N, C-alpha and C positions, 0 to 999 in steps of 0.2 A: 188598735186598728192600724195605726201607722207602722208599728213594728211588724204586724202580720203581713202588711203589704210589702214591707221591705224584705221580709223573709221569703215571701212568695216570689218577689222579683229576683231574689238571689237564686232560688231553686230554678226559676225559668232560665236565668242566665247560665246556671250550671248545666241544665239540660241542653241548652243550645250549644254550649261548649262541647258537651259530650257527643252530641250528634255530629258536630263539625269535625271533631277529632276522629270519629269513626269514618267520616267521609274522606278525610285526609289519608287515613290508613288505607282505605279502599283504593283511593287514587294512587297511593304509593305502590301498593301491591299490583295494581294494573300496570303501572309503569315498569315494574320488575318483570312482569309476564310478557309485555309487548312493547319493548323499547323501540323497535323499528318504527312504529307508528308515530312515536314522539320525536324521533330524529328528523323526520321530514315535516314536522308541524311547525310552521313559522311562528304560530301564536300559541305555543305550548304553555307558557306562563299565564297568558290571559285565560286560557281554558281552565287551568287549575285555579286561578283566582276567582272564577265564576262560582265556586262552591262556597265562598265566604258569605256570611249572612248579611242581609241588607239592614237588619235592625241594629241599633247601637250596641256596642260591646265595650267592656272595660279595656283600657289601653294595655294592661298587662296580659289579658287573655288574647288580644289581637296580636301582640308580639309573639306569644307562645305559638299561636297557630301559624303565623308567618314563618317562624323559625323552623317548625316541624315540616312546613311545606317546602321551603327552599333548601333544606338540608340534603334533600335527595337529588338536587340539580347542581351541576358544575357551573358556578356563576361567572367564571372567567371566560366562558364561551357562550355564544348565543344558544338559545334553547333548541334550535332545530339541528344543531350539530350533534354528532355522536358523543356519548359519554365516554371520555377518554381516561377516566380514572385518575391516576396520579402522573400522567404524562407531563413532562416539564414544558414542552412547547410543541406547536404544530406549525407546518410551513406550507404555503402555497407557492408553487414554482410556476412562473409564467415566462414564455418566450415570445418576443414581439419582433417581427420582421427580421428573423435570423437568416443570414446568408453567410456561407462559408466556402471559400475557394481554396483548393489544394495547390500550394505553390511548392515548386522544387527549389532546393537550396541553390541551384545553378540558374534559376530563371533570370535573376538580376544580371549575372555575368553574361548570359546568353543575349540579353537585351542590349548590353553595352557593346558586345562583339558583333552581333548580327541584328541590327535594328530593323531589318526587313523580315525577321522571322515571323512566320504565320502561325506558330504554335500558340494556342490559347490555353491558359490554365484551366483545369477542370473544376467546374462548379459542383460542389457536393450538396449544398443546401441552398434553396432559393426562396427567400421571403417566407419563412416558416413561422406560424403563429400557433401556439398550443398552450395547454395549461394542465397542471397536476395538482389535485387537492388532497388534503389530509383525509384519512378514512376511506380512500379509494385506491384501486389499482389502475394505473394508466399504462396501457400497453402500446408500444410503438411497433407497427407491423409494416410489411411491404416486401417486395421481391428483393433478391440479392442485389447489392449495389445501390439501393434506394437512399442510403444515408442514415440508416437507423442507428448504428453504433456511433457515428459522428454526432448526431443529435443528442444521444445519451451522454456522450463525453462533454459536450458543451453545457448541458443542463447540470452535470455533476461537477463542473469546474475543472475537469481534467485538461481540456483545451482552454488556454487563456482567453478571457473575454476580449483582450486587445487584438487577437487574431480574427475576431468574428465581427461581421457587420450586423447591427441590430443589438438588442439588449436582452438579458435574462434578469428577471426580478424574483426576489425571494420576499414574500409578504409585502410586495409593493415597493421594495427597495432594490437598487442595483446590486447584483451579486458580488460579493467579495470572495474570490475563489479560495484563498487560503483559509479563511474562517469557515466557509461552507463545507470544505472538505473534511473539517474536523467534526462537524455535527452530522455528517452524512456517512453512509457506507456505500462504496462503489465496488461492485464485483465485475471484473473484466472478463472477457471471453477466454483469456488464457489463464490457466490455473498456475499461479506462481507460489509454490509451496516447497518446504524443505523435504526432499524425498526420504531422508533417513530418520525423520521424526515420526512417531506414531500419530494416529489421528487425534487421540486424546491429548498428547503432548502439544500438538500444533494449536489446538483450541485453548489449551491451558496457558501456554506462553502468551498468546494473543490476549487472553483475559487478564493475566497478571500485569501486562504492560498497559492495558487500556482501562482497567477498573481500579478504583482507589480504595476498595474495601478490604484488600489483603487476600491471602490465600484461601480463606474459608469462603468468601464471596465468589472468588474465581472458580473454586471446585463446584460450588452449588450451581453457578450459572452454566458451567460447561456440561454438567450432568443433565440439566434440563434441556440444553440446546441439542445434545446428542440424541436424546429421546425424541425431541420435536423433529429432528432431521431424519430419524429412522436409521441411525448409524450405530446402534448398540452392539450389533454383532461383529463390527470391525473396529471397535474403539481401541483395541490394543494392537492393531495392524499398522505397519509402516505405510507411509503414503506411496512410496515407490515412484519410479519414473521410467518411461519407455518400456523396455523388455524386462526390467527388474520386477520381481514379484512384489506386489503391493495391492492396494485397493483398486476397484474398477474405475473407469472414467466417470461414470455417473456418481459414484461415491465421492470421488475427488472433487467433482463439481459442487456437491453439497458441502464438502469441507470448506471450499473457498467461500461459499455463502456464509457458513458458520463463523469464519474468521472475521467477517465484517459485521455480523449480527451480534457478536459476543458482547459488545458494549451498548447494545440496545439503541441504535441511532434513530433519530427522528425522521430521517429521509433515507430511503433505500433505493439505490439504482443498480440494476442487475442486467448485464448483457447476456441474453439468451440463457435464462436459468434452466430451461427444460432440455437443452441440447445434451445429447448423450444419455438421457434418462428414458427408461421404459414408461409406458403410459401411466402405470400406477404410481411410480415415483414422481413423475412430472406433476400429476394431480395432487400428490401429497405436498410437494413443494409450493405449488400455487395456493393450495388451501391454507398452508402455514402463513404465507404472505398475506392472504386475505384476512386471516384471523388477526395478524399484527396490525393491518391497516384499519379494519373495522373496530377491533377491540381496544387498540392502543393509540389510535389517531395518527398512525404513521403515514407518510406520503411515499407510496411505492410506485416507481417507474421502472419498466422493464421492456426489453425488446423480445420478440417472440416469433417463431417460425411454425406455421401450420399447427396451431393448437387444436385439441379435440373439442367436442361439444361441451363436455363438462367443464373444461378449463375456461372456455369462452363465457360460460355462465358466471364465473367468478370475477370477470373483468368488468370494471365500471365504465372506463373511458377508453376509446380506441383512437389512435392516431395512425392513419394509413398514409404511407409515403410511397411515392413513385418518382424516380429521377430527381430526388431532392425537393419535391413539391408535395404539399399536403393535399390529398384527395378527400380525406374525411377526418373530422375531428369531433367526436361525439360518442354517443352510445352505439352499441351493436344493433339495437332495434332500429335506430334512425338510419344506420347504414343499409339495413335490409329494406326499409321503406324507400330509400333513395334508389337502390338498385331496381326495385319493382317499378318505381316511377319512371326510371330511364328505359323501361321496356325489357328488362332482363328477367328471365325465369330461372330461379335457383333450383338446381336438381335436388331431389329429395335426400340423397346420400352424401351431399357435400355441404359443409357448414358455410355460413355467410362469408366469413373472412377468407376462407380458402378460395371461394368463388370470386370474391372481389379482387384478390391478388392475381388470379388468372386473367381477369379482364381489365387490369389496371391500364393497359395500353390504349384502351378505347373509351374509358370513362373519365369524367372530371366533374367534381361537384364544387360549386362555388360555396366557400365557407366564409362566414362572417361571425362577428362576436355574438350577434343576437340569434343566429340560426344554425349554429353548429351543434346543437344538442346539449349544451351545457346547462346545468341547473343554475338559474339566476338567483342565487341566494342573497340574503340581506347583506348590504355593503358593510354593516357593522361587524360582520365576521372578519373581513379583511382588515378593518381598522383595529380590531382587538389583536389579531395576529401580528400586526405591524410592530407591536411592542415586544414581540418575542425574538426579534432578529435585529441585531445591530451589526452592520456590515463589517466594521473593522475592529470589533472588540477582541481583546487579547485573551486567548484561551490557553491556560497553563496545562502542563502534562499531569497525568494522574499520579505519578510517583516521583520521588526525589531522585537526585543524581545517583546516590549510592544504591538505591533499590533498582534503578534501571541498569546500572553496571552489573549488579549481582545477577539479575534475571538474564540479561544478554550474555554474560559470561557463562552461565550454566548452559544456555542453549548452544553457544559456540563449542563448549567442551563436548557435548553430546554429538554434535555434527562432526567434529574432528576425529574423535575416537571411533565413531561408527564408519568413517571413511577408511575402511581397512586397506583398500588397494593403494590409496595415496600414502597412508601412514607406513605400510610395509615397504612400498617402493622407495620412499624417501630414506628409510633406515638402511635398506640394502644398498641403495645407491651411494650414500656417503661412506658406508663401511668399505664397500668394494673400491670406491675411488681412493679412499685413504690408503688402503693396502697397496693398490696398484701403483699409485703415484709415489708412495714411499719406497717401493722396490725399484722403481725406475731411477729415482734420485737418491738411492741409498748411500749413506755416508759421504755425501758430496762435500761436507764441511771439512773433512779430514785433509782434503787436497787444498793447498794454499796458492795454487797457480791462478793466473788470470782467467783461463778458460773455465776452471772450476767455479770461480766467482761469477762469471757470466751464467754458468749453469744454475747456480744457486739463485741468481736474480730471475732466471727463467722459471724456476720452480715457484717463486713468489707470484710472478705474473700469471702463470697458469692456474695456480690455486685460486686467485681472485676471479679469473675468468670462469672457472668451474662453479665457484660459489655464487657468483652474481647471475649466471645464466641458468643454472639448474632450478632456480626458484620460480621461474616463469610458468612452470606447468600448473601452478595454482591459479592461473588467470581464468580458466573456465569457471572455477568455484567462485571467484570474486565477481565475475560477470553475472552468475546466477543469483548471488546474494544481492547484487545491486538492484535488481528488479524488486526484490522483497523489501530491501532497505528504502527505496524510493516510495513504495506504497505505504509502508508503515510510518515513515517520518512525515509524509504528506497528510496522514490522518492524525498526527499528533500523538503517536504511540510512545515515542521517546525522543530525546534530543540527539542531535548528530554527535555531540561531544561524548555522550555516554556510549554510543556505538564504537567510536574510535578508541576510547579508554578500555572498554571491555575486550575489544579485538586485540589490543596490544597486550593486555595482561594475560590473555589466554595463550597467545603465541609466544610470549617470552620464555616460559619453561620448555615448550615444544621445540623452539628453535635453538635453545641452549643445549638440549639433548642432541640435536642435529650437529651443532658445532663441535661438541665434545666427541661424538662418534667419528667425526672426520679428523679432528686434531690429534686424538690419542695415538692412533697408529702412525700417521704421517710425520708427526713431529719427531718421534724417536727413531723412526727408520731413516729419515733423511739425515739425522745426526745434527740437528740444530743445537743451539746453546744448551748445554746439559745442566740445567739447574731449574728448580721449581718455579722461581719467579718468571723466568723466560717462558716456560711452558704455559703458565697461567696467563701471562700477557698475550701470548700468541692465541690462546683459546678465547680470550676476551675480544680480541680484534676479529677473529672469525665469527664470533657470536654477533658482534655489531654489524658485520658485513651481511650476514643472512637476514638480520632484522631490517637493515637498510634495503636490501633487495625485496623483501616481503612488502615493505611500505611503498617502494617504488612501483611494484606490480599492482598493489591496491589502488594507488593513485591513478595509474593509467587505466585501470578497469572502470574508473568513474568517468573517464574522458572519452574512451573509444566506444563505438557502437557494437562491435562484435569481436570475436576471438581472432579472426584472420587479420584484421587491421591492428589489433592490439599486439599480436605477435610480431608483425612487421615493424611497427614503430619501436617496440622495446628492443628488438634485435638491432635495428639501425642505431638507436641511441647508445646501446651497450658497445657496439663497435666503435662509435665515435668517441665515447669516453675512454676506451682502451687505447685508441690511437693518440689521444692528447694527454695520456696519463704521465708521460715522461719516460716511458720505457723505450719507445721507438725513436723519439726525438726529444731532446732536452728542452727545457723551458726557454733557454736563451735563443734557441733556433726556431721557435714557433713564431710565425708572423704576428705582429701586434694586433691585427684585426681578428685573429683566432685565439688570442691569449685567454679570453674569457672561458673558452671551452676547457682549458687546462685547469682552471679553478672550479669549474662545475663538474669535472670528471669524478665519477664515483670510485674510480680506481686509484686516483692520486693519493688520497689521504690514508687508506689502509696499506697501500704499497709503501708509503713512507714509514708507517708504524712498523711494518715487518722489518725494514732496513734498520730502523733505530733499535729495535729489539735485538737484532742479530749482531749489528756492527757498532752500535752506539755505546754509551757508557759515560763515565765521567771524563769530560774533555775529549771524548771520542777515542780513548786510548786503544780500544780493541781494533779500531780501523788501522792503527799504525803497527800492528803486531805482525807484519809481513816479514818475509825473509830479508835479512840484511837491511832492515829499516825501509823497505820498499813502500813508498806512499802511493803507489798507483791505485791500490784498493780504495784508499780514502778519496783520491781524485775521482774515481768512477762514481762513488757514492755521492759525492758533492754534486757531480754533474747530473745525476739522476734527480736529486732534490731541487 
């Protein structure tokens, strides 16, 4: 009897377990079919727990049921949040009391000189409070000049927090701009891309530099991204620039977005993603961002102008700015209710946002933390997300130094060899200059008179002037690359040292070719020292000069804001270096307070190398080979040095 009772109890327990397992499976299938209802359910776990039996159960069976129940829920986040799959982290971006004033670099000088000046710095943002949550698209809208781009740059860490009044918080912690830029993707309004690379190559190099899985992972990611952005038909086309044949402006805009999305950032900030796009492409881009936000838990913040009805339906939160102040911070539905409450009648063919922008001059809504339309979620969500962000943690690059140098070097090579105009112009320039200068100073060494020596010294000086000044035409290329370099290094794509090494290695053979094309005709036509070691030494000095000039141009391209200022500064410095090189005035006659310019001169050292190569030797014997032992040649050379 006791055994039968035990067996019956066991069958009853087994039946209970079977029924509850079926309930769990039914609940799981319901969760798969209607996840949206669970995302907004604050007590989702408690609702699922209600299916557990009230009668006692064996501990092992209870653990089995609990395991099968919770295996379908991401336990690292509260149950009301979206199911973000395998996302590493999610981020809440908050702005509190942000104010930003645009200061001119000359404001402080103007204040010192004209203390009674009535000019007041322009306030771009005034006491701005807003928030962006993971799983949502937050749109910043407003009329032109409202401060949309400035707010986006502050939230993205582009503008240093030290220049801003107020604070930006990431998961409740003050933002650390350098770290945040590496975990986020910021797409500016200007498309800074290499015009000579194809669309696929642009995304591929970005993937190779930002992903650590190697070329296979990069190829897979790029192919998926090209399809998502709808760029399959132009994957092999060059980016182009200006009037050059290339992809359209809208396609270029999507490529800029792809460059930042290729490493799957947790936070995406885009300045006017729909500008230049037709309505279908704009809707496709916003739908893609919506999919990334809702399906992967990304925090998406964007600025937008006059979106259509269908695009507005994809936006979760709207921040409406006017003259640097927030007029609305909440849902689109709440904006519509406030407009109606203020006595406005929205025309039937105008969407709510477009109408609100039109009447921004006459409306003002008081916004506060409790009434701005935000969903007041459980505070535990913020507490859990706090563990995902460490303000000053050190983030390493995805590749080693060698890999970065190799990838950057390959990209440099493609850009150089595809710049046919500059490449062909440089080759023709040095060849023509070599032959023309060689015919002007032809066989000048055969004459041992003092005027002939002066002519030979003039040849050396003019050669250096030509070599050091002709390289500045590459300044626009360096200025264009600077914008891309600043963007990529700020996002942690590669190290600065890797860029410098790759650039140097690529330009070494190219500038060696330039040096040989100039040296070969000019050296033999002028009739300089006729032996191989003299020719090779002369060619080596010319190579070092063009390398030095290239490095000098690259250095100043990082310091000057534009091409005009860069050209003016470089021309002025080159003239000063030539003046203090020792050719016009000897070192002994330079005033002491200017002697430092003699040692800084880029002309001094190669000029001395040319003189030593031509007139030097053991004991300087060649300098004493003048007629009748005339030592005037040697005296002139000594004076120059």
